[in-house]
GUVEXDO-305248 format. One line per 3 residues: number of its first residue (from 1); for each residue x negated, y, z of C-alpha. Coordinates in pm, 1 decimal. Each point is the difference from the previous one (the first is absolute). Example, Ala and Ser with C-alpha at 12.3 -4.5 7.8 and 13.67 -1.06 7.14 Angstrom:
# GUVEXDO-305248
1) -1230.0:-450.0:780.0; -137.0:344.0:-66.0 .
//
This chain:
# GUVEXDO-305248
1) 0.0:0.0:0.0; -140.4:338.2:-101.1; 246.0:232.6:173.0 .
4) 338.0:0.8:169.4; 277.3:14.1:-257.3; 218.6:302.6:-47.2 .
7) 378.1:-12.9:-4.4; 165.4:-126.4:-318.5; 121.9:286.0:-223.2 .
10) 368.4:-51.0:84.5; -70.1:62.3:369.4; -197.1:323.7:-41.9 .
13) 183.2:307.9:125.6; -10.1:307.6:-224.3; 58.2:368.2:53.4 .
16) 87.4:255.0:-267.5; -203.8:319.3:30.4; 143.0:317.4:-153.3 .
19) -223.5:227.1:-205.1; 272.5:215.1:-158.6; 353.1:9.3:137.4 .
22) 197.9:-40.6:-322.9; 337.6:-136.7:-104.5; 60.9:-191.2:-327.2 .
25) 210.0:165.3:-269.0; 345.9:-157.5:-42.6; -28.9:59.4:-376.5 .
28) -271.9:-257.2:-72.4; -69.8:-360.5:85.8; 226.1:-238.6:188.7 .
31) 28.8:-225.1:301.3; -178.4:-322.5:-107.4; 278.0:-208.2:157.2 .
34) 266.7:178.2:-205.2; -158.4:-50.9:-341.9; 229.1:-113.1:-282.8 .
37) -25.8:-374.0:-52.7; -179.3:44.0:-334.4; -278.7:201.7:164.1 .
40) -13.3:-241.8:291.9; -60.0:-295.7:-230.9; -282.8:190.3:-170.6 .
43) -162.6:89.7:332.9; 113.7:-290.0:214.3; -160.3:-256.2:225.7 .
46) 143.9:-329.2:122.6; -95.7:-200.5:307.2; 37.8:-355.7:-132.7 .
49) -22.5:-310.2:218.2; -209.0:-217.1:-231.6; 77.9:-371.4:24.5 .
52) -263.9:-270.4:-14.2; -63.6:-120.8:-354.3; -17.7:289.8:-246.4 .
55) -300.9:227.1:-31.3; 21.2:368.1:91.4; -25.6:87.8:-369.8 .
58) 292.9:-229.1:-81.0; 215.0:170.9:264.0; -92.2:343.7:-137.9 .
61) 80.7:-120.4:-353.0; 338.7:-132.7:117.2; 86.0:337.7:155.5 .
64) -116.4:186.2:-311.1; 217.3:-212.4:-229.2; 299.5:31.1:230.4 .
67) -10.4:379.9:-17.4; -127.2:22.0:-356.6; -285.5:212.3:136.2 .
70) -306.9:88.1:-205.1; -233.4:-75.1:288.8; 7.8:-174.5:335.7 .
73) -292.7:-53.5:231.7; -47.7:-151.4:343.9; -173.0:131.0:307.9 .
76) -234.4:-283.2:90.9; -29.4:-353.2:-136.9; 142.3:-298.9:186.0 .
79) -110.7:-350.3:-95.6; 275.5:-223.0:-140.5; 10.9:-205.1:322.7 .
82) 36.2:313.1:214.9; 335.7:166.7:65.3; 101.5:335.2:139.6 .
85) -4.5:371.9:-62.9; -84.5:97.1:-358.5; 59.1:366.6:-93.9 .
88) 99.0:41.0:-366.2; -34.3:343.0:-163.3; 195.1:102.5:-310.2 .
91) -117.8:210.9:-295.4; -166.0:326.5:117.8; -7.6:-128.0:358.7 .
94) -270.4:-249.3:-107.6; -248.7:288.3:34.7; 33.8:-52.8:376.6 .
97) -87.9:-370.8:-5.7; -353.3:73.4:118.8; 129.7:189.7:302.4 .
100) 211.4:-299.2:103.5; -285.2:-246.1:-58.6; -231.8:201.7:223.3 .
103) 257.0:11.2:278.4; -15.3:-228.2:300.9; 137.0:-354.3:-16.8 .
106) 145.1:-239.3:254.7; 27.5:-378.4:-25.5; 130.2:-294.6:197.7 .
109) -174.3:-326.1:-74.3; -90.7:-350.0:110.5; -368.2:-85.4:35.7 .
112) -104.2:-365.1:24.8; -302.7:-62.3:220.3; -227.2:-292.7:-87.9 .
115) -75.6:-87.8:362.8; 139.5:55.5:346.7; -53.8:354.1:130.4 .
118) 122.8:158.5:322.3; 224.7:307.2:2.1; -283.4:192.2:165.2 .
121) -242.8:-85.7:-280.8; 259.0:89.5:-261.1; 78.2:335.8:161.5 .
124) -372.9:73.0:17.2; -30.9:-69.6:-372.8; 296.1:226.7:-78.9 .
127) -156.4:275.5:208.9; -330.2:-40.2:-185.2; 173.2:54.4:-335.0 .
130) 196.7:304.2:119.5; -137.7:328.8:-132.7; -212.1:49.4:-308.3 .
133) -105.5:-322.2:-168.8; -181.9:-98.7:-318.8; 159.2:-234.7:-251.0 .
136) -99.6:-161.4:-326.2; 313.5:-75.5:-209.2; 79.9:-369.0:-50.6 .
139) -138.0:-181.0:-305.0; 344.3:-12.4:-162.4; 70.9:374.0:14.3 .
142) 57.4:259.4:-271.2; -268.7:240.0:127.8; -378.7:-8.5:1.0 .
145) -147.8:-194.9:289.1; -191.7:275.9:175.7; -7.2:78.6:370.7 .
148) 285.3:231.7:101.6; 71.5:175.1:327.5; 353.1:-44.7:134.6 .
151) 178.1:85.3:325.2; 190.7:-244.3:218.9; 221.0:215.9:221.4 .
154) 108.3:-292.8:215.2; 49.8:-378.1:0.7; 263.5:-150.0:227.5 .
157) 34.4:-363.8:101.9; 374.2:-57.8:-15.2; 23.3:-374.0:59.4 .
160) -193.4:-319.7:-50.7; 67.9:-368.8:-33.4; -326.5:-184.6:40.4 .
163) -219.1:102.1:-293.0; 275.1:199.7:-171.0; -22.9:367.5:95.8 .
166) 278.5:250.4:-71.0; -150.7:349.4:-14.4; 79.4:355.8:-105.5 .
169) -262.4:230.9:-150.3; 11.8:369.9:-84.7; -274.7:103.2:-240.3 .
172) -110.2:246.2:-265.1; 91.0:-51.6:-364.8; -213.0:-247.7:-192.2 .
175) -61.3:-232.9:295.5; 1.1:-369.6:-89.5; 177.9:-192.9:275.4 .
178) -105.6:-334.7:-146.2; -362.9:112.6:33.8; 66.7:134.2:350.0 .
181) 124.4:-343.4:110.7; -304.8:-163.5:-155.6; -234.2:241.8:179.5 .
184) 177.4:-55.8:333.3; -62.7:-371.7:-49.4; -370.5:66.3:-59.7 .
187) -17.5:209.4:318.1; 161.4:-284.2:196.6; -251.0:-245.1:-153.6 .
190) 275.1:-242.1:-96.2; 160.0:133.7:-318.9; 349.3:129.7:-74.3 .
193) 221.5:76.0:-297.3; 314.3:199.5:-70.4; 299.3:-230.7:-26.1 .
196) 290.7:241.6:-48.4; 33.1:377.7:-35.8; 272.0:262.6:-20.0 .
199) -49.1:375.4:-41.9; 221.3:195.6:237.6; -119.3:349.7:-91.5 .
202) -163.6:175.8:-296.1; -71.0:367.2:65.0; 325.6:164.0:108.9 .
205) 212.0:-297.1:-112.1; 103.9:-251.5:265.7; 157.7:-345.4:-5.6 .
208) 310.7:125.6:181.4; 83.9:237.9:-287.9; -83.8:-238.4:-286.5 .
211) 247.0:-143.4:-252.8; 2.2:-327.4:-190.7; 19.3:-24.4:-377.9 .
214) 352.0:-140.1:46.4; 94.3:319.1:187.6; -138.7:203.3:-289.2 .
217) 184.6:-201.5:-266.7; 326.4:51.7:190.4; -53.0:375.2:38.6 .
220) -84.0:48.3:-369.2; 298.5:-211.5:-107.2; 235.4:196.1:223.1 .
223) -131.2:333.8:-128.9; 33.0:-99.2:-364.9; 348.6:-141.8:44.0 .
226) 153.4:259.1:234.3; -232.4:302.1:-8.6; -37.6:-20.7:379.7 .
229) -355.5:112.0:83.6; 0.1:-71.3:373.8; -146.8:-350.6:-2.5 .
232) -261.1:99.8:-257.1; -102.9:309.9:195.3; -40.2:-214.5:310.5 .
235) -271.3:-195.6:-183.6; -162.2:251.8:-237.8; -159.2:276.7:206.2 .
238) -160.8:327.8:-110.7; -370.2:-10.0:-82.1; -61.1:214.7:308.3 .
241) 46.9:-317.2:208.5; -321.7:-135.2:-152.1; -213.7:281.0:146.1 .
244) 143.2:12.7:352.3; -335.6:-98.3:148.0; -208.9:224.8:-225.3 .
247) -107.7:327.9:169.5; 206.3:286.0:-143.8; -46.6:360.6:-104.3 .
250) 312.0:208.1:-70.0; -16.3:257.5:-278.9; 155.2:339.7:-41.7 .
253) 258.0:-2.6:-280.7; -222.9:231.9:-202.8; -282.4:-256.9:-7.0 .
256) 201.9:-305.6:-105.7; 11.8:40.0:-377.4; -370.8:75.6:-28.0 .
259) -77.2:-328.4:176.0; 248.1:-172.5:-234.9; -222.0:125.1:-285.2 .
262) -304.5:-159.8:165.0; -134.9:302.8:186.6; -197.3:-56.8:315.8 .
265) 163.0:137.9:313.0; -145.7:311.3:160.0; 44.4:81.3:366.5 .
268) 226.4:292.6:-94.6; 257.3:-246.6:-136.0; 35.0:-191.3:327.9 .
271) 298.3:52.7:229.5; -48.7:-285.9:247.8; -244.1:-283.8:60.3 .
274) 1.8:-313.2:213.3; -268.2:-13.4:266.7; -126.3:-337.1:-130.5 .
277) -125.8:148.0:-329.5; -374.1:-65.5:-31.8; -260.5:104.9:-253.5 .
280) -65.1:-254.4:-273.7; 317.2:-200.4:60.9; 317.8:-45.1:-203.0 .
283) 282.2:244.6:67.4; 355.5:35.9:-129.2; 99.4:345.3:-122.7 .
286) 363.6:67.3:86.7; 254.1:275.6:-56.3; 172.8:163.1:295.3 .
289) 304.8:-212.7:-89.5; -206.4:-315.0:50.9; -47.6:-85.2:-369.8 .
292) -323.9:-168.8:-107.3; -190.4:223.3:-243.2; -336.0:-176.5:-34.2 .
295) -271.9:-204.6:164.3; -347.5:139.1:46.0; -321.0:-0.4:200.1 .
298) -34.2:257.0:274.2; -308.1:223.6:1.2; 75.3:125.3:351.1 .
301) 117.5:-117.7:338.6; 334.4:124.6:129.3; -172.0:256.2:225.8 .
304) -199.6:144.8:-289.9; 313.0:37.8:-211.9; 164.8:197.1:281.0 .
307) -301.2:221.7:66.0; -113.1:91.3:-352.0; 147.0:265.4:-226.8 .
310) -138.8:-132.2:-326.4; -161.3:-302.9:-158.2; 120.0:-326.4:-149.5 .
313) 175.6:-222.9:252.5; 83.2:-300.0:-221.3; -118.4:-147.4:-329.4 .
316) 314.6:-111.6:-181.6; -31.2:-354.1:-136.0; 343.8:-151.6:-73.4 .
319) 293.0:227.7:-90.1; 342.0:-150.8:75.1; 249.9:285.9:-38.1 .
322) 100.6:100.5:-356.8; -114.2:342.6:-118.6; 263.1:271.1:13.8 .
325) 177.1:-135.4:307.9; -108.5:322.2:173.6; -50.0:336.7:-178.0 .
328) -347.2:73.4:-146.3; -85.2:290.3:229.9; -371.0:-14.2:-73.2 .
331) -252.1:125.0:-253.1; -61.5:-246.0:-283.9; -342.7:-96.7:-120.4 .
334) -146.9:-48.7:346.6; -54.5:-340.1:151.5; 37.7:104.1:363.6 .
337) 289.8:166.1:177.6; -104.1:350.2:106.2 .
//
């Protein structure tokens, strides 16, 4: 163990710090949860309870065909034998797939020990692997097999029956639980392997709020036959749900359209900022109505954004909001909002 683990992202408390006390204009933008169904399906995200059997790509393809969408992506691959939370993003919302993949994950699994181990020894092993760890992806993985640093926020022993261990683990995105079980077995000097696994959380999406493909088929059928949107809206959520755990910066209305054109965000365009914003990390740029404008990389900490009068606060990387949603109250031909 290198260091004591931090809290998982969904347990971190956030405060919104005000730089400019401003109100949004009622003439532009909209409440993300009141979007017309057509817009929602273009910027929607679904929390699907993936069954065992199909691949994550097959589930995304099924959802895409069901809606007739141009694109559908998922927020973190699950092996065919693994079930659980699989966020699916539709059309323009796919630009946020990386944000979901980088979010924290939670799993419940069964680890099979290859010899008899006491609860005390097992708890000691779990404690050793809590915090920052190093992993090499398994041989049968889709990524290059280089050493990667990951964070295990916590591992809980839920129950055991002899050599079968039921556990829960909260970890950073990209952690291989199969490899974690293998490494725990090496630490115990007896060997171990992952026998079963279910993902109970992916970023802001939890098992309790997930829906099966059967639920989705029923909601789509009901909408197409009756025009009733309620069941469909209960499953398809606004893209803003995908960035709930991403640190946020709220823009003045006058800065929104410039960012929609790819401009970097200057400090003068910031209305509010969450205290968890850190230099060099991903941030979500939001309107004062709570609409997602873009994703970017912050050049400043939250305190610097509050204290400075000028300078670039964020490098814009992925624009989500269509141009023209807010009025172009800015000077053209300049990359940065002044």
